[in-house]
N, CA, C and O atoms as CSV, one atom per row, in Angstrom:
chain,resi,resn,atom,element,x,y,z
A,1,MET,N,N,-41.828,-4.132,-13.639
A,1,MET,CA,C,-41.013,-4.599,-14.741
A,1,MET,C,C,-39.556,-4.249,-14.454
A,1,MET,O,O,-39.198,-3.072,-14.416
A,2,ALA,N,N,-38.732,-5.241,-14.258
A,2,ALA,CA,C,-37.327,-5.023,-13.968
A,2,ALA,C,C,-36.520,-5.136,-15.256
A,2,ALA,O,O,-36.724,-6.043,-16.063
A,3,THR,N,N,-35.613,-4.205,-15.425
A,3,THR,CA,C,-34.726,-4.223,-16.583
A,3,THR,C,C,-33.308,-4.403,-16.076
A,3,THR,O,O,-32.806,-3.590,-15.300
A,4,ASN,N,N,-32.677,-5.456,-16.514
A,4,ASN,CA,C,-31.311,-5.717,-16.098
A,4,ASN,C,C,-30.348,-5.205,-17.150
A,4,ASN,O,O,-30.544,-5.429,-18.345
A,5,VAL,N,N,-29.313,-4.522,-16.707
A,5,VAL,CA,C,-28.262,-4.036,-17.591
A,5,VAL,C,C,-26.977,-4.694,-17.139
A,5,VAL,O,O,-26.595,-4.609,-15.972
A,6,GLU,N,N,-26.319,-5.348,-18.071
A,6,GLU,CA,C,-25.112,-6.093,-17.727
A,6,GLU,C,C,-23.983,-5.704,-18.661
A,6,GLU,O,O,-24.172,-5.615,-19.874
A,7,VAL,N,N,-22.807,-5.472,-18.092
A,7,VAL,CA,C,-21.623,-5.134,-18.872
A,7,VAL,C,C,-20.471,-5.976,-18.356
A,7,VAL,O,O,-20.242,-6.049,-17.149
A,8,GLU,N,N,-19.742,-6.614,-19.269
A,8,GLU,CA,C,-18.584,-7.415,-18.889
A,8,GLU,C,C,-17.307,-6.705,-19.322
A,8,GLU,O,O,-17.264,-6.056,-20.367
A,9,LYS,N,N,-16.279,-6.838,-18.510
A,9,LYS,CA,C,-15.011,-6.189,-18.799
A,9,LYS,C,C,-14.267,-6.953,-19.896
A,9,LYS,O,O,-14.105,-8.172,-19.828
A,10,ASN,N,N,-13.819,-6.206,-20.904
A,10,ASN,CA,C,-13.052,-6.802,-21.998
A,10,ASN,C,C,-11.569,-6.809,-21.647
A,10,ASN,O,O,-11.159,-6.220,-20.647
A,11,ASN,N,N,-10.771,-7.472,-22.469
A,11,ASN,CA,C,-9.320,-7.491,-22.244
A,11,ASN,C,C,-8.750,-6.088,-22.433
A,11,ASN,O,O,-9.187,-5.341,-23.309
A,12,ASN,N,N,-7.787,-5.745,-21.614
A,12,ASN,CA,C,-7.098,-4.451,-21.695
A,12,ASN,C,C,-8.060,-3.269,-21.600
A,12,ASN,O,O,-7.841,-2.243,-22.243
A,13,GLU,N,N,-9.109,-3.398,-20.815
A,13,GLU,CA,C,-10.073,-2.301,-20.661
A,13,GLU,C,C,-10.007,-1.791,-19.219
A,13,GLU,O,O,-9.981,-2.574,-18.270
A,14,SER,N,N,-9.980,-0.482,-19.078
A,14,SER,CA,C,-9.879,0.100,-17.739
A,14,SER,C,C,-11.236,0.043,-17.037
A,14,SER,O,O,-12.283,-0.089,-17.671
A,15,SER,N,N,-11.180,0.147,-15.718
A,15,SER,CA,C,-12.414,0.135,-14.925
A,15,SER,C,C,-13.271,1.358,-15.226
A,15,SER,O,O,-14.499,1.267,-15.236
A,16,ALA,N,N,-12.643,2.484,-15.469
A,16,ALA,CA,C,-13.382,3.710,-15.785
A,16,ALA,C,C,-14.170,3.538,-17.080
A,16,ALA,O,O,-15.295,4.022,-17.203
A,17,ASN,N,N,-13.573,2.850,-18.036
A,17,ASN,CA,C,-14.262,2.631,-19.313
A,17,ASN,C,C,-15.454,1.692,-19.137
A,17,ASN,O,O,-16.490,1.877,-19.775
A,18,VAL,N,N,-15.312,0.691,-18.279
A,18,VAL,CA,C,-16.423,-0.224,-18.008
A,18,VAL,C,C,-17.577,0.529,-17.354
A,18,VAL,O,O,-18.737,0.330,-17.717
A,19,ILE,N,N,-17.263,1.393,-16.392
A,19,ILE,CA,C,-18.290,2.184,-15.722
A,19,ILE,C,C,-18.970,3.113,-16.722
A,19,ILE,O,O,-20.188,3.287,-16.674
A,20,ARG,N,N,-18.200,3.709,-17.622
A,20,ARG,CA,C,-18.749,4.597,-18.636
A,20,ARG,C,C,-19.718,3.841,-19.557
A,20,ARG,O,O,-20.800,4.338,-19.870
A,21,ARG,N,N,-19.322,2.647,-19.982
A,21,ARG,CA,C,-20.213,1.851,-20.836
A,21,ARG,C,C,-21.492,1.460,-20.094
A,21,ARG,O,O,-22.579,1.455,-20.670
A,22,PHE,N,N,-21.346,1.135,-18.814
A,22,PHE,CA,C,-22.515,0.766,-18.003
A,22,PHE,C,C,-23.493,1.929,-17.901
A,22,PHE,O,O,-24.696,1.749,-18.088
A,23,THR,N,N,-22.979,3.125,-17.602
A,23,THR,CA,C,-23.878,4.273,-17.472
A,23,THR,C,C,-24.572,4.578,-18.793
A,23,THR,O,O,-25.741,4.963,-18.797
A,24,LYS,N,N,-23.880,4.415,-19.903
A,24,LYS,CA,C,-24.496,4.641,-21.222
A,24,LYS,C,C,-25.618,3.637,-21.464
A,24,LYS,O,O,-26.669,4.000,-21.994
A,25,ARG,N,N,-25.408,2.390,-21.085
A,25,ARG,CA,C,-26.453,1.371,-21.264
A,25,ARG,C,C,-27.664,1.669,-20.393
A,25,ARG,O,O,-28.805,1.493,-20.821
A,26,VAL,N,N,-27.413,2.119,-19.173
A,26,VAL,CA,C,-28.507,2.457,-18.260
A,26,VAL,C,C,-29.314,3.623,-18.825
A,26,VAL,O,O,-30.545,3.609,-18.787
A,27,GLN,N,N,-28.618,4.631,-19.348
A,27,GLN,CA,C,-29.310,5.770,-19.944
A,27,GLN,C,C,-30.108,5.341,-21.173
A,27,GLN,O,O,-31.236,5.789,-21.379
A,28,GLY,N,N,-29.519,4.481,-21.975
A,28,GLY,CA,C,-30.197,4.015,-23.184
A,28,GLY,C,C,-31.435,3.191,-22.878
A,28,GLY,O,O,-32.405,3.214,-23.636
A,29,ALA,N,N,-31.403,2.464,-21.772
A,29,ALA,CA,C,-32.553,1.640,-21.398
A,29,ALA,C,C,-33.677,2.471,-20.784
A,29,ALA,O,O,-34.798,1.982,-20.643
A,30,GLY,N,N,-33.390,3.722,-20.417
A,30,GLY,CA,C,-34.409,4.596,-19.850
A,30,GLY,C,C,-34.756,4.281,-18.409
A,30,GLY,O,O,-35.878,4.534,-17.972
A,31,ILE,N,N,-33.813,3.734,-17.671
A,31,ILE,CA,C,-34.070,3.341,-16.287
A,31,ILE,C,C,-34.083,4.546,-15.361
A,31,ILE,O,O,-34.907,4.622,-14.449
A,32,VAL,N,N,-33.166,5.498,-15.593
A,32,VAL,CA,C,-33.023,6.637,-14.677
A,32,VAL,C,C,-34.301,7.481,-14.603
A,32,VAL,O,O,-34.766,7.757,-13.497
A,33,PRO,N,N,-34.891,7.905,-15.734
A,33,PRO,CA,C,-36.129,8.692,-15.628
A,33,PRO,C,C,-37.270,7.914,-14.979
A,33,PRO,O,O,-38.098,8.486,-14.270
A,34,LYS,N,N,-37.305,6.622,-15.226
A,34,LYS,CA,C,-38.352,5.789,-14.646
A,34,LYS,C,C,-38.226,5.743,-13.119
A,34,LYS,O,O,-39.222,5.850,-12.404
A,35,VAL,N,N,-36.999,5.583,-12.630
A,35,VAL,CA,C,-36.771,5.537,-11.185
A,35,VAL,C,C,-37.045,6.894,-10.558
A,35,VAL,O,O,-37.641,6.973,-9.484
A,36,ARG,N,N,-36.615,7.965,-11.222
A,36,ARG,CA,C,-36.852,9.310,-10.685
A,36,ARG,C,C,-38.341,9.624,-10.653
A,36,ARG,O,O,-38.815,10.295,-9.736
A,37,GLY,N,N,-39.076,9.148,-11.639
A,37,GLY,CA,C,-40.506,9.395,-11.668
A,37,GLY,C,C,-41.248,8.675,-10.557
A,37,GLY,O,O,-42.262,9.175,-10.069
A,38,GLY,N,N,-40.766,7.521,-10.154
A,38,GLY,CA,C,-41.420,6.763,-9.099
A,38,GLY,C,C,-40.877,7.051,-7.717
A,38,GLY,O,O,-41.203,6.348,-6.761
A,39,ARG,N,N,-40.054,8.076,-7.603
A,39,ARG,CA,C,-39.432,8.389,-6.326
A,39,ARG,C,C,-40.449,8.803,-5.277
A,39,ARG,O,O,-40.361,8.388,-4.121
A,40,TYR,N,N,-41.417,9.620,-5.680
A,40,TYR,CA,C,-42.413,10.117,-4.745
A,40,TYR,C,C,-43.799,9.643,-5.154
A,40,TYR,O,O,-44.086,9.468,-6.338
A,41,TYR,N,N,-44.645,9.439,-4.170
A,41,TYR,CA,C,-46.004,9.009,-4.431
A,41,TYR,C,C,-46.848,10.222,-4.780
A,41,TYR,O,O,-46.917,11.181,-4.011
A,42,ALA,N,N,-47.484,10.179,-5.931
A,42,ALA,CA,C,-48.367,11.266,-6.353
A,42,ALA,C,C,-49.806,10.785,-6.225
A,42,ALA,O,O,-50.227,9.841,-6.893
A,43,ARG,N,N,-50.540,11.450,-5.360
A,43,ARG,CA,C,-51.918,11.057,-5.119
A,43,ARG,C,C,-52.771,11.377,-6.340
A,43,ARG,O,O,-52.620,12.437,-6.947
A,44,ILE,N,N,-53.663,10.466,-6.698
A,44,ILE,CA,C,-54.545,10.670,-7.841
A,44,ILE,C,C,-55.704,11.556,-7.402
A,44,ILE,O,O,-56.354,11.299,-6.389
A,45,LYS,N,N,-55.949,12.606,-8.187
A,45,LYS,CA,C,-57.032,13.523,-7.852
A,45,LYS,C,C,-58.366,12.885,-8.207
A,45,LYS,O,O,-58.462,12.114,-9.161
A,46,SER,N,N,-59.396,13.212,-7.431
A,46,SER,CA,C,-60.712,12.652,-7.682
A,46,SER,C,C,-61.288,13.242,-8.966
A,46,SER,O,O,-60.831,14.281,-9.442
A,47,ARG,N,N,-62.285,12.576,-9.515
A,47,ARG,CA,C,-62.894,13.043,-10.764
A,47,ARG,C,C,-63.526,14.411,-10.591
A,47,ARG,O,O,-63.499,15.238,-11.502
A,48,ASN,N,N,-64.096,14.645,-9.414
A,48,ASN,CA,C,-64.723,15.932,-9.138
A,48,ASN,C,C,-63.687,17.062,-9.167
A,48,ASN,O,O,-63.922,18.112,-9.766
A,49,VAL,N,N,-62.564,16.841,-8.528
A,49,VAL,CA,C,-61.508,17.850,-8.488
A,49,VAL,C,C,-60.969,18.091,-9.891
A,49,VAL,O,O,-60.725,19.236,-10.269
A,50,GLN,N,N,-60.782,17.028,-10.666
A,50,GLN,CA,C,-60.306,17.159,-12.039
A,50,GLN,C,C,-61.297,17.961,-12.874
A,50,GLN,O,O,-60.901,18.808,-13.675
A,51,ARG,N,N,-62.579,17.691,-12.686
A,51,ARG,CA,C,-63.614,18.378,-13.451
A,51,ARG,C,C,-63.619,19.874,-13.149
A,51,ARG,O,O,-63.685,20.696,-14.063
A,52,PHE,N,N,-63.549,20.227,-11.859
A,52,PHE,CA,C,-63.545,21.631,-11.480
A,52,PHE,C,C,-62.294,22.348,-11.991
A,52,PHE,O,O,-62.361,23.510,-12.393
A,53,ALA,N,N,-61.159,21.656,-11.974
A,53,ALA,CA,C,-59.926,22.254,-12.483
A,53,ALA,C,C,-60.037,22.513,-13.988
A,53,ALA,O,O,-59.596,23.550,-14.483
A,54,LYS,N,N,-60.622,21.570,-14.698
A,54,LYS,CA,C,-60.799,21.731,-16.146
A,54,LYS,C,C,-61.748,22.880,-16.452
A,54,LYS,O,O,-61.495,23.666,-17.366
A,55,LEU,N,N,-62.841,22.987,-15.695
A,55,LEU,CA,C,-63.787,24.080,-15.899
A,55,LEU,C,C,-63.131,25.433,-15.617
A,55,LEU,O,O,-63.363,26.406,-16.335
A,56,LYS,N,N,-62.319,25.482,-14.575
A,56,LYS,CA,C,-61.618,26.718,-14.226
A,56,LYS,C,C,-60.649,27.117,-15.346
A,56,LYS,O,O,-60.545,28.292,-15.697
A,57,LYS,N,N,-59.950,26.136,-15.894
A,57,LYS,CA,C,-59.003,26.390,-16.978
A,57,LYS,C,C,-59.719,26.884,-18.226
A,57,LYS,O,O,-59.253,27.812,-18.887
A,58,LEU,N,N,-60.858,26.263,-18.550
A,58,LEU,CA,C,-61.633,26.693,-19.716
A,58,LEU,C,C,-62.168,28.111,-19.532
A,58,LEU,O,O,-62.197,28.897,-20.479
A,59,GLY,N,N,-62.587,28.433,-18.319
A,59,GLY,CA,C,-63.069,29.782,-18.027
A,59,GLY,C,C,-61.977,30.818,-18.205
A,59,GLY,O,O,-62.218,31.890,-18.760
A,60,LYS,N,N,-60.768,30.500,-17.734
A,60,LYS,CA,C,-59.639,31.414,-17.895
A,60,LYS,C,C,-59.310,31.602,-19.375
A,60,LYS,O,O,-58.949,32.701,-19.797
A,61,ARG,N,N,-59.431,30.546,-20.153
A,61,ARG,CA,C,-59.143,30.633,-21.576
A,61,ARG,C,C,-60.135,31.560,-22.272
A,61,ARG,O,O,-59.744,32.352,-23.129
A,62,VAL,N,N,-61.422,31.466,-21.909
A,62,VAL,CA,C,-62.454,32.317,-22.502
A,62,VAL,C,C,-62.162,33.786,-22.187
A,62,VAL,O,O,-62.251,34.640,-23.069
A,63,VAL,N,N,-61.818,34.075,-20.949
A,63,VAL,CA,C,-61.514,35.450,-20.547
A,63,VAL,C,C,-60.287,35.961,-21.296
A,63,VAL,O,O,-60.271,37.105,-21.751
A,64,TYR,N,N,-59.262,35.122,-21.427
A,64,TYR,CA,C,-58.036,35.504,-22.122
A,64,TYR,C,C,-58.313,35.809,-23.586
A,64,TYR,O,O,-57.835,36.813,-24.114
A,65,GLU,N,N,-59.091,34.940,-24.253
A,65,GLU,CA,C,-59.407,35.164,-25.671
A,65,GLU,C,C,-60.204,36.445,-25.863
A,65,GLU,O,O,-60.020,37.153,-26.853
A,66,LYS,N,N,-61.086,36.742,-24.923
A,66,LYS,CA,C,-61.865,37.977,-24.991
A,66,LYS,C,C,-60.943,39.193,-24.871
A,66,LYS,O,O,-61.096,40.164,-25.611
A,67,LEU,N,N,-59.982,39.139,-23.934
A,67,LEU,CA,C,-59.037,40.244,-23.767
A,67,LEU,C,C,-58.143,40.414,-24.995
A,67,LEU,O,O,-57.783,41.536,-25.352
A,68,VAL,N,N,-57.789,39.310,-25.637
A,68,VAL,CA,C,-56.981,39.391,-26.857
A,68,VAL,C,C,-57.781,40.074,-27.956
A,68,VAL,O,O,-57.244,40.911,-28.681
A,69,LYS,N,N,-59.056,39.728,-28.088
A,69,LYS,CA,C,-59.902,40.346,-29.113
A,69,LYS,C,C,-60.060,41.844,-28.877
A,69,LYS,O,O,-60.091,42.628,-29.825
A,70,LEU,N,N,-60.158,42.235,-27.619
A,70,LEU,CA,C,-60.307,43.650,-27.293
A,70,LEU,C,C,-58.979,44.409,-27.421
A,70,LEU,O,O,-58.965,45.639,-27.415
A,71,GLY,N,N,-57.874,43.679,-27.535
A,71,GLY,CA,C,-56.568,44.303,-27.688
A,71,GLY,C,C,-55.940,44.721,-26.377
A,71,GLY,O,O,-54.992,45.505,-26.369
A,72,LYS,N,N,-56.448,44.216,-25.277
A,72,LYS,CA,C,-55.911,44.582,-23.961
A,72,LYS,C,C,-54.720,43.718,-23.569
A,72,LYS,O,O,-53.922,44.095,-22.710
A,73,VAL,N,N,-54.607,42.555,-24.208
A,73,VAL,CA,C,-53.503,41.636,-23.926
A,73,VAL,C,C,-52.925,41.193,-25.259
A,73,VAL,O,O,-53.662,40.891,-26.197
A,74,GLN,N,N,-51.600,41.156,-25.335
A,74,GLN,CA,C,-50.964,40.689,-26.551
A,74,GLN,C,C,-50.992,39.163,-26.581
A,74,GLN,O,O,-50.745,38.515,-25.563
A,75,GLU,N,N,-51.288,38.593,-27.736
A,75,GLU,CA,C,-51.424,37.143,-27.853
A,75,GLU,C,C,-50.077,36.466,-27.639
A,75,GLU,O,O,-49.057,36.901,-28.172
A,76,PHE,N,N,-50.090,35.396,-26.852
A,76,PHE,CA,C,-48.889,34.614,-26.580
A,76,PHE,C,C,-48.764,33.531,-27.635
A,76,PHE,O,O,-49.669,32.713,-27.802
A,77,ARG,N,N,-47.656,33.523,-28.340
A,77,ARG,CA,C,-47.479,32.562,-29.432
A,77,ARG,C,C,-46.563,31.416,-29.084
A,77,ARG,O,O,-46.431,30.477,-29.869
A,78,GLY,N,N,-45.929,31.462,-27.938
A,78,GLY,CA,C,-45.017,30.388,-27.547
A,78,GLY,C,C,-43.603,30.720,-27.959
A,78,GLY,O,O,-43.349,31.715,-28.637
A,79,ARG,N,N,-42.690,29.871,-27.538
A,79,ARG,CA,C,-41.284,30.097,-27.842
A,79,ARG,C,C,-40.814,29.109,-28.879
A,79,ARG,O,O,-41.274,27.969,-28.942
A,80,ARG,N,N,-39.894,29.570,-29.683
A,80,ARG,CA,C,-39.236,28.675,-30.633
A,80,ARG,C,C,-37.903,28.262,-30.076
A,80,ARG,O,O,-37.222,29.047,-29.417
A,81,ARG,N,N,-37.537,27.048,-30.336
A,81,ARG,CA,C,-36.247,26.567,-29.838
A,81,ARG,C,C,-35.249,26.535,-30.946
A,81,ARG,O,O,-34.098,26.157,-30.729
């Protein structure tokens, strides 16, 4: 899907201002994050690998919750912004 961004120079407008308007339009269209995301090829993991990773994560969570209940680890509540 190609997104075209076009800006025309108005009367009495400097080149720097035209470039500034163009960059704002490009940012507003969300083209930059899309291009950066497609910069590198990310291989898709197989279902088996995904399953084992999920099981490992769930196991770590069970151990962590057990340690929190025993009072050996302080519960992580996250950060506020």
